[in-house]
C-alpha positions as CSV (number, residue, x, y, z in Angstrom):
1,M,-199.1,-125.8,-28.6
2,S,-199.6,-125.2,-24.9
3,A,-197.4,-127.0,-22.4
4,L,-200.6,-128.0,-20.7
5,L,-201.4,-130.3,-23.6
6,L,-197.8,-131.7,-23.7
7,L,-197.4,-132.6,-20.1
8,A,-199.2,-135.4,-18.3
9,V,-201.4,-134.3,-15.5
10,V,-199.6,-135.0,-12.2
11,I,-200.8,-135.2,-8.6
12,V,-198.2,-133.4,-6.6
13,P,-197.4,-135.4,-3.4
14,N,-198.7,-134.0,-0.1
15,G,-196.4,-131.4,1.5
16,E,-194.4,-130.8,-1.6
17,T,-193.8,-127.2,-2.7
18,F,-194.1,-126.5,-6.4
19,T,-194.5,-123.8,-8.9
20,C,-197.7,-123.1,-10.9
21,T,-197.8,-120.7,-13.8
22,P,-201.5,-120.3,-14.3
23,E,-202.9,-121.0,-17.8
24,A,-206.6,-121.5,-17.2
25,V,-209.3,-121.4,-14.5
26,W,-212.6,-123.4,-14.4
27,D,-214.4,-122.0,-11.4
28,G,-213.9,-120.2,-8.1
29,D,-212.1,-123.0,-6.4
30,G,-210.4,-124.5,-9.4
31,P,-209.1,-126.3,-11.0
32,V,-206.4,-123.9,-12.0
33,W,-204.4,-125.4,-14.9
34,C,-200.7,-124.9,-14.5
35,E,-198.2,-124.6,-17.3
36,E,-196.0,-127.1,-15.4
37,G,-198.7,-129.8,-15.5
38,P,-200.7,-129.9,-12.2
39,R,-204.4,-128.9,-12.1
40,I,-205.0,-127.2,-8.7
41,R,-208.0,-127.4,-6.5
42,I,-207.6,-124.4,-4.2
43,A,-207.3,-125.8,-0.7
44,G,-209.7,-125.1,2.2
45,I,-212.5,-123.3,0.3
46,A,-215.7,-124.1,-1.6
47,A,-217.2,-122.2,-4.4
48,R,-220.4,-122.8,-6.5
49,E,-220.2,-124.9,-9.7
50,L,-220.5,-122.8,-12.8
51,D,-224.2,-123.7,-13.2
52,G,-224.8,-122.1,-9.8
53,S,-225.3,-125.4,-8.0
54,C,-223.3,-126.9,-5.1
55,S,-222.1,-130.4,-5.1
56,D,-223.7,-132.8,-2.5
57,G,-221.8,-132.7,0.7
58,H,-220.0,-129.4,-0.1
59,L,-220.5,-126.0,1.4
60,C,-222.7,-123.7,-0.6
61,P,-221.5,-120.1,-0.5
62,A,-223.8,-117.3,-1.5
63,A,-221.4,-115.8,-4.1
64,D,-222.4,-116.1,-7.8
65,A,-220.4,-118.8,-9.6
66,M,-219.3,-116.6,-12.5
67,V,-218.3,-113.7,-10.1
68,A,-216.3,-116.1,-8.0
69,R,-214.5,-117.6,-11.1
70,D,-213.7,-114.1,-12.4
71,A,-212.4,-113.0,-9.0
72,L,-210.0,-116.0,-8.9
73,V,-208.9,-115.1,-12.5
74,D,-208.2,-111.5,-11.3
75,L,-206.3,-112.7,-8.3
76,I,-203.9,-114.8,-10.3
77,G,-203.6,-112.9,-13.6
78,R,-205.6,-111.5,-16.4
79,P,-208.1,-113.2,-18.8
80,V,-206.7,-113.7,-22.3
81,G,-209.5,-115.8,-23.9
82,T,-211.7,-118.8,-23.5
83,G,-210.5,-122.4,-23.9
84,R,-212.4,-124.9,-26.1
85,H,-214.0,-126.5,-23.0
86,G,-215.0,-123.1,-21.5
87,H,-212.1,-122.5,-19.2
88,V,-211.0,-118.9,-18.9
89,L,-207.5,-118.7,-20.3
90,V,-205.2,-116.7,-18.0
91,A,-201.8,-115.0,-18.2
92,G,-200.2,-114.5,-14.8
93,P,-197.0,-114.8,-12.9
94,A,-195.8,-118.1,-11.4
95,M,-197.3,-118.9,-8.0
96,R,-195.7,-120.8,-5.1
97,C,-197.9,-123.7,-4.0
98,V,-197.8,-126.4,-1.3
99,S,-199.7,-129.6,-2.1
100,T,-202.3,-131.1,0.2
101,G,-202.2,-134.2,-2.0
102,S,-205.0,-135.6,-4.3
103,A,-208.2,-133.5,-4.5
104,G,-210.0,-136.2,-6.5
105,G,-209.6,-137.1,-10.1
106,D,-206.6,-135.4,-11.7
107,R,-206.5,-132.5,-9.3
108,T,-203.9,-131.6,-6.7
109,G,-205.2,-129.7,-3.6
110,A,-202.9,-126.8,-2.8
111,W,-202.4,-123.7,-0.8
112,C,-201.0,-121.1,-3.3
113,I,-199.4,-117.7,-3.0
114,S,-199.8,-115.4,-6.0
115,P,-197.4,-112.5,-6.4
116,R,-200.5,-110.5,-7.4
117,S,-202.7,-111.1,-4.4
118,G,-201.0,-113.3,-1.8
119,D,-202.7,-116.4,-0.4
120,L,-205.5,-117.4,-2.8
121,S,-207.6,-119.3,-0.2
122,C,-207.6,-116.4,2.2
123,A,-208.3,-113.8,-0.6
124,M,-211.2,-115.8,-1.9
125,V,-212.8,-116.1,1.6
126,R,-212.0,-112.5,2.5
127,G,-213.6,-111.3,-0.8
128,G,-216.8,-113.3,-0.1
129,W,-216.4,-115.4,-3.3
130,A,-215.8,-118.7,-1.5
131,A,-216.6,-120.2,1.8
132,R,-213.9,-121.3,4.2
133,W,-214.3,-125.1,4.5
134,D,-213.1,-125.9,8.0
135,R,-212.9,-129.6,7.3
136,Y,-210.1,-128.9,4.9
137,W,-208.7,-125.6,6.3
138,G,-206.9,-127.2,9.2
139,K,-204.4,-124.9,10.9
140,H,-203.9,-122.7,7.8
141,E,-203.5,-119.1,8.8
142,C,-204.2,-116.0,6.8
143,R,-201.6,-113.3,7.1
């Protein structure tokens, strides 16, 4: 049984550094489900919902929702199946993340660095799969 099902979902406190070994991805800005428990909303970006829509009050990038989701999967690992709720199951190396606190519901906002691709927020914007959301970007810098 997946550790994801065994651990309670936790909101990592703002500013705390933590490890996320990705297990599943929903869409282009998350959540990314971590083996360690958190569900990450990728910080500073906006991607379309899987049905192609954009939530009220959110940026609405041009990129196709499925293309954005698949790009995020590729940035953090490789697809290994589909979860019972439609998540793409992922196998990838542990990422280093810094929490921005609650991202609503059971999600932790976070800036994450993947050994495969570097800064996920920067990579998603650079690839055109997500829009940089200045309201949440703050002083974050892409390197």
